[in-house]
Backbone bond lengths (Angstrom), bond angles and torsions (degrees), N, CA, C in turn:
res aa  C-N    CA-C-N  psi(-1)  N-CA   C-N-CA  omega(-1)  CA-C   N-CA-C  phi
1 M - - - 1.449 - - 1.551 106.95 -
2 T 1.206 118.99 -51.13 1.446 123.55 -172.31 1.564 106.77 -65.88
3 A 1.365 117.28 -38.49 1.512 118.47 -178.41 1.522 106.92 -70.56
4 L 1.233 122.20 -38.19 1.468 122.27 176.09 1.526 112.27 -66.60
5 A 1.295 118.52 -35.11 1.436 121.46 168.62 1.507 115.96 -59.86
6 T 1.238 110.01 -44.34 1.553 121.30 -177.50 1.586 104.42 -62.67
7 I 1.235 119.94 -49.45 1.448 127.02 -175.39 1.645 104.20 -67.64
8 A 1.236 118.98 -45.78 1.469 115.48 174.55 1.407 118.37 -60.11
9 G 1.388 115.89 -35.77 1.465 122.03 177.30 1.514 113.08 -72.15
10 M 1.348 119.08 -23.75 1.427 125.78 -177.15 1.660 111.69 -90.07
11 L 1.311 114.20 -15.50 1.434 121.16 -176.93 1.517 111.88 -54.19
12 P 1.410 117.76 -51.83 1.407 117.70 -177.66 1.593 113.56 -57.51
13 L 1.380 112.65 -41.73 1.460 115.18 178.25 1.583 113.22 -68.70
14 A 1.347 113.57 -33.09 1.472 115.40 177.70 1.668 110.43 -69.06
15 F 1.201 118.37 -33.86 1.484 122.47 174.78 1.442 115.40 -82.18
16 A 1.304 119.91 -5.67 1.428 130.39 -178.23 1.453 113.73 59.28
17 W 1.327 116.25 43.48 1.562 124.86 173.36 1.475 107.85 -83.55
18 G 1.186 120.77 133.62 1.540 126.38 175.36 1.442 113.28 98.85
19 A 1.239 115.25 168.39 1.541 123.64 178.46 1.548 111.45 -69.26
20 G 1.249 114.53 133.64 1.440 121.56 175.47 1.439 116.80 70.03
21 S 1.314 119.10 12.28 1.460 121.67 -176.19 1.565 110.75 -80.02
22 Q 1.301 116.65 -24.01 1.430 120.15 179.42 1.530 113.12 -57.88
23 M 1.254 118.22 -34.55 1.451 123.08 176.58 1.519 108.39 -64.51
24 L 1.321 120.24 -39.31 1.435 121.07 -173.00 1.559 115.67 -98.60
25 Q 1.385 113.76 7.18 1.398 120.06 -177.76 1.635 113.51 -62.63
26 P 1.347 112.28 -46.16 1.553 109.88 177.76 1.557 114.33 -63.22
27 L 1.338 115.78 -32.43 1.439 118.86 -179.21 1.573 107.22 -67.73
28 A 1.341 115.32 -44.47 1.532 116.88 178.76 1.557 112.98 -59.14
29 I 1.322 112.98 -43.20 1.464 116.51 -177.80 1.505 110.95 -66.11
30 A 1.347 119.01 -37.93 1.437 123.09 175.69 1.556 112.03 -65.44
31 V 1.329 118.44 -44.86 1.415 119.61 175.47 1.547 113.76 -61.58
32 I 1.237 117.80 -40.86 1.511 123.79 178.58 1.510 106.30 -62.15
33 G 1.275 114.26 -50.52 1.550 118.76 -177.89 1.484 111.87 -58.46
34 G 1.346 116.19 -43.79 1.432 120.42 -179.23 1.499 114.63 -66.61
35 I 1.385 113.61 -42.79 1.470 113.65 178.50 1.566 112.57 -69.96
36 L 1.297 120.02 -35.06 1.440 122.16 177.19 1.640 108.99 -63.86
37 I 1.347 117.65 -38.90 1.454 118.46 -179.43 1.531 107.81 -71.98
38 S 1.331 123.72 -39.10 1.383 128.94 178.30 1.558 109.38 -59.96
39 M 1.372 113.74 -49.23 1.442 116.88 177.71 1.520 116.91 -56.56
40 V 1.369 113.10 -42.09 1.534 121.23 179.13 1.641 105.71 -63.15
41 L 1.325 111.57 -49.74 1.458 113.72 -176.52 1.529 111.69 -61.25
42 S 1.333 119.07 -45.13 1.499 118.45 -176.70 1.476 112.58 -77.50
43 L 1.358 118.44 -25.33 1.583 116.17 -175.82 1.487 110.31 -101.42
44 V 1.316 122.06 -14.64 1.457 118.15 178.61 1.482 115.97 -122.97
45 I 1.360 115.45 -52.84 1.409 122.12 -176.52 1.584 113.08 -66.17
46 T 1.284 112.63 -45.87 1.603 114.94 -172.05 1.630 104.12 -67.04
47 P 1.348 121.68 -48.17 1.432 118.21 178.26 1.472 114.87 -60.32
48 A 1.359 121.10 -40.27 1.425 124.63 173.44 1.533 113.05 -57.08
49 V 1.315 117.15 -49.05 1.441 118.68 175.24 1.531 116.32 -56.68
50 H 1.349 110.71 -44.27 1.493 121.87 179.52 1.579 107.74 -59.27
51 Y 1.274 118.02 -49.19 1.462 125.90 179.38 1.544 109.44 -58.18
52 Y 1.234 118.92 -48.12 1.419 124.35 178.66 1.502 113.67 -64.74
53 L 1.349 115.12 -42.57 1.520 116.61 -177.67 1.609 109.37 -74.02
54 S 1.302 117.71 -34.57 1.459 123.00 -178.77 1.598 107.92 -67.68
55 H 1.323 116.58 -37.53 1.401 118.09 179.57 1.491 114.11 -74.42
56 E 1.362 119.29 -28.04 1.386 123.76 171.44 1.432 111.08 -64.08
57 E 1.380 123.61 -43.65 1.417 127.70 175.17 1.416 113.92 -58.76
58 M 1.333 120.78 -41.24 1.404 128.19 178.27 1.597 110.55 -63.46
59 R 1.288 116.10 -41.72 1.386 118.78 -178.94 1.624 110.37 -66.52
60 V 1.330 108.91 -41.25 1.498 109.45 -179.94 1.540 113.89 -69.53
61 E 1.320 114.94 -32.37 1.469 118.54 172.72 1.455 114.04 -68.43
62 E 1.284 119.18 -34.61 1.470 122.51 179.62 1.506 110.90 -71.10
63 L 1.301 120.22 -29.75 1.344 123.30 -177.96 1.461 116.51 -89.53
64 S 1.325 118.89 -12.53 1.422 124.57 -178.23 1.593 108.53 -78.74
65 P 1.251 120.41 142.90 1.471 123.37 173.83 1.483 112.87 -60.01
66 A 1.380 114.51 151.29 1.509 116.97 -179.11 1.519 108.17 -68.59
67 Q 1.353 115.36 142.60 1.454 117.88 177.35 1.450 106.93 -104.71
68 S 1.344 116.34 144.23 1.417 121.45 178.88 1.502 117.35 -101.36
C-alpha cells in the first residue's frame, strides 16, 4: 500500500504537471520504475524462487535413505 501511495504521489511529477515539475520529472520516473521493479521482485519472483528451492529440498530428502 505504501508503494502504491508513493507511485500515486509521484505521478504528477512524472507527467510534469504543475510549476517546476519538469526539473524533477526524471527523478519521479526513476522512483516509479524502482518501486515497480521492487514490487514485482518481492511479490512474484521471491516467492517463486522460494517455492522452487523448497521443492528441491523435499525431493532430495525423499530420495535419501532413512537414517537410524
